[in-house]
C-alpha positions as CSV (number, residue, x, y, z in Angstrom):
1,M,114.7,167.0,120.2
2,T,110.9,166.9,121.3
3,N,109.3,166.3,124.1
4,T,108.7,162.4,122.4
5,E,111.8,161.8,121.1
6,Q,113.6,163.1,125.1
7,K,114.0,160.3,127.8
8,P,113.0,160.5,130.5
9,L,115.2,161.2,133.7
10,S,116.6,158.6,135.8
11,A,116.2,159.0,139.0
12,F,119.9,160.6,140.0
13,E,119.7,163.3,137.0
14,T,115.7,164.6,138.9
15,F,117.4,164.5,141.9
16,K,120.3,166.2,140.8
17,Q,117.8,168.8,138.6
18,G,117.0,169.7,141.7
19,I,120.1,170.1,143.5
20,S,120.2,172.5,141.0
21,L,117.2,174.4,141.0
22,L,117.2,174.9,144.0
23,F,121.0,176.5,144.7
24,A,120.1,178.4,141.2
25,L,123.3,176.4,139.5
26,Q,121.2,175.1,136.6
27,N,122.5,175.7,132.4
28,K,119.8,177.0,130.6
29,S,119.7,173.3,128.7
30,G,118.9,171.4,131.6
31,R,116.2,173.9,133.3
32,K,114.6,173.5,129.3
33,R,115.3,169.6,129.1
34,L,113.7,169.9,132.5
35,M,111.0,172.4,132.2
36,D,110.2,170.3,128.4
37,L,109.6,166.7,131.1
38,A,107.6,168.8,133.3
39,E,105.2,169.5,131.2
40,T,104.3,166.3,130.4
41,N,105.1,163.8,133.4
42,P,105.4,166.9,135.6
43,M,105.7,164.3,138.7
44,P,110.3,164.1,138.1
45,V,109.6,168.5,138.9
46,V,107.7,167.7,142.2
47,F,109.9,164.4,143.6
48,S,113.4,166.4,143.3
49,G,111.8,169.6,144.5
50,V,110.9,167.9,148.0
51,S,113.8,165.8,147.8
52,A,116.2,168.5,147.5
53,M,113.8,170.4,150.2
54,I,114.4,167.8,152.3
55,V,118.2,166.7,151.7
56,F,118.6,170.8,152.2
57,F,116.8,171.0,155.5
58,L,118.6,168.2,156.9
59,I,121.6,169.8,156.4
60,C,120.5,172.5,158.2
61,F,119.8,170.0,160.6
62,V,122.8,168.6,161.4
63,T,125.3,171.1,160.6
64,S,122.8,173.0,163.2
65,Q,122.8,170.8,166.2
66,V,126.3,170.6,166.3
67,V,127.1,174.7,166.0
68,L,125.1,173.4,169.2
69,K,127.4,170.0,171.3
70,L,130.3,172.6,169.8
71,V,129.1,175.2,171.8
72,A,128.1,173.5,174.1
């Protein structure tokens, strides 16, 4: 498939790709597809990176608050 034949990633697929990239769980074909689509439209990569980081920081914040409440 070339870039013109690939359908764009849905919002869920974009978010899933961002989480996979964050934790380095992505397979080679998924990473290649995301990077091929990013060459024509970088917004899905930006969106997935920002949304994955927000989720990651929220998980860290909530976990730290729960631990602080349990210790205190």
